[in-house]
C-alpha positions in Angstrom: 79.7 139.7 81.5 81.6 140.9 84.5 78.3 141.0 86.6 77.5 137.4 85.5 80.8 136.1 86.0 80.7 137.6 89.7 77.8 135.7 90.5 78.9 132.3 89.4 79.7 130.3 92.1 78.5 126.9 94.0 78.7 125.6 97.1 81.1 122.7 97.9 79.6 120.0 100.3 80.3 116.9 98.9 83.0 115.4 101.2 85.9 116.2 103.8 89.4 115.7 104.1 91.7 115.4 107.2 95.2 114.6 107.7 94.0 111.3 109.6 92.1 110.1 106.5 94.9 110.2 103.8 97.6 107.6 103.3 101.1 107.9 104.5 102.6 107.9 101.0 101.2 110.9 98.4 101.4 108.4 95.4 99.2 105.8 97.3 96.9 108.5 98.0 96.7 109.8 94.3 95.7 106.6 93.1 93.2 106.3 95.8 91.6 109.3 94.6 92.3 108.8 90.5 90.4 105.5 91.2 87.3 107.3 92.7 87.0 109.9 89.9 86.9 107.1 87.6 83.2 106.7 88.0 81.2 104.5 85.8 78.4 107.0 84.9 80.9 109.9 83.8 80.3 111.4 80.4 82.4 110.7 77.9 84.0 114.1 77.3 85.3 114.1 81.0 89.1 112.5 80.9 90.1 112.3 84.4 93.5 112.0 83.6 93.7 115.1 81.9 96.0 117.4 83.9 97.3 121.1 83.5 101.1 121.0 83.2 103.0 124.3 83.6 106.4 124.9 82.4 108.5 128.0 82.7 111.7 129.5 80.8 115.0 130.1 82.8 113.8 133.7 83.2 110.4 132.5 84.8 108.1 133.4 81.5 105.3 130.5 82.4 103.4 128.5 80.3 100.3 126.4 81.0 98.6 123.6 78.6 96.8 120.4 79.3 98.0 116.9 78.4 97.0 113.5 79.7 98.5 111.2 82.2 99.9 108.2 80.9 101.6 106.4 84.1 101.9 106.8 87.8 104.6 104.9 89.9 106.4 105.9 93.2 109.1 107.2 90.7 106.6 109.7 89.4 103.9 111.0 86.7 104.6 110.1 83.1 103.3 111.8 79.9 104.4 112.2 76.2 104.8 114.9 74.0 107.0 116.7 71.4 110.5 117.4 72.8 110.7 120.2 70.4 107.5 121.8 71.5 107.2 125.1 73.5 106.8 122.9 76.8 109.9 120.6 75.5 112.1 123.7 75.1 111.2 125.3 78.7 111.6 121.7 80.2 115.2 121.6 78.8 116.2 124.8 80.1 114.1 124.7 83.7 113.1 121.3 84.5 110.8 122.6 87.6 107.2 122.1 86.6 103.9 121.7 88.1 100.7 119.3 87.3 97.3 120.0 88.6 94.4 117.7 88.3 90.6 119.0 88.7 87.7 116.6 89.2 84.6 118.8 89.1 82.4 115.6 89.7 84.0 115.0 93.1 84.9 118.8 94.0 88.7 117.8 94.1 91.8 119.3 92.8 95.5 117.6 93.3 98.7 120.3 92.6 102.0 118.3 92.0 105.4 120.1 92.0 108.5 118.5 91.0 111.3 117.9 88.6 111.0 116.6 85.0 113.2 114.3 83.0 113.2 112.4 79.8 112.0 108.7 80.4 114.0 105.8 78.8 113.8 105.3 74.9 112.5 101.8 75.6 109.7 103.3 77.5 109.0 105.8 74.8 109.1 103.2 72.2 106.6 101.0 74.0 104.0 103.6 74.4 104.4 105.0 70.9 103.8 101.6 69.6 100.7 101.3 71.7 99.1 104.3 70.3 96.5 104.1 67.4 98.2 104.4 64.1 96.5 107.3 63.5 98.2 109.3 66.5 101.7 107.7 65.5 101.6 109.8 62.5 100.3 112.7 64.1 103.2 112.8 66.0 105.8 112.0 63.2 104.7 114.9 61.2 104.1 117.4 63.8 106.5 120.4 64.1 104.9 121.3 67.0 104.3 124.7 68.0 105.8 126.2 64.8 103.8 128.2 62.7 102.0 126.6 59.4 100.1 128.4 56.6 97.0 126.4 57.2 95.2 122.8 57.8 95.6 121.7 54.2 99.5 121.4 54.6 99.1 119.4 57.9 96.4 117.0 56.0 98.7 117.0 53.3 102.0 115.8 55.3 99.6 113.2 57.1 98.4 111.7 53.9 102.0 111.5 52.4 103.3 109.7 55.4 100.1 107.6 55.6 101.3 106.3 52.0 104.9 106.1 52.7 104.2 103.6 55.8 101.3 101.6 54.4 101.7 98.0 55.4 104.8 98.8 57.5 105.5 100.0 61.4 105.7 103.5 62.0 109.0 104.4 63.6 109.0 106.8 66.6 110.6 110.0 65.8 113.6 111.3 67.8 112.0 114.2 68.7 108.7 112.6 70.4 108.7 110.7 73.6 108.1 110.9 77.1 108.8 112.9 80.5 108.3 111.9 83.9 107.8 114.6 86.6 109.4 113.5 90.2 107.3 115.3 93.0 108.7 117.0 95.9 105.3 118.4 96.9 101.7 117.2 96.4 98.7 118.8 97.6 95.2 117.6 97.7 92.4 119.8 97.9 88.6 119.1 98.8 85.8 121.8 98.1 84.1 122.5 101.3 81.4 125.2 102.0 81.9 128.6 102.8 85.0 128.4 100.8 86.8 126.9 104.0 88.3 124.1 101.7 90.6 121.3 103.2 94.0 121.4 102.0 96.5 118.3 102.7 99.9 118.9 101.6 102.7 116.5 101.5 106.3 117.8 101.5 109.2 115.7 100.6 112.3 116.4 103.4 115.0 114.2 103.8 113.7 111.6 101.7 110.7 111.2 104.0 106.9 113.0 103.2 105.8 115.2 106.0 101.9 115.6 106.0 100.3 118.9 107.0 97.1 120.9 106.8 97.0 124.2 105.0 94.8 127.1 105.5 92.4 127.5 102.9 
């Protein structure tokens, strides 16, 4: 297996990226790239809003998982989850976090470092109501990241809640809602031949975004 892994590589040659090519604001640049990532011929399984979220305990123990971006604005990047999950517990004691998008069809990555805080209850309520009813029930029943005996227990809870709320609105549970990551550093990575990748970094300093090229 290791021999096969060592031979697995590809050449990136679709495009280049230079400081003169990017927007002066990283959110504008992200929205530009995100729009280009939404190609109409993409396979259904490729979710361009999927991002790796890395969080850490106060002691520095890091955990990563994939979540979905559900909002972006000049204020930051929004996602939703269970506040009692591992990520929620870690963010409660250490709000520093990192996001990473990978769009293989464009040979691009975007890495975003910043500080995370909860969004308003009104915003969480509005998004919860927009979710499919089955997803609302799933958010209501889940004791996320806690041990459970088997899947039958989960499905039983789901069926019970489905009957309980039949014909009525499902309330957003207090333990479920949104977070917003406010960035202080955003890096745009474009794959290039010979591993000489283009890396353009925005760093927030004195309330201004400074742009620089990083060595690959």
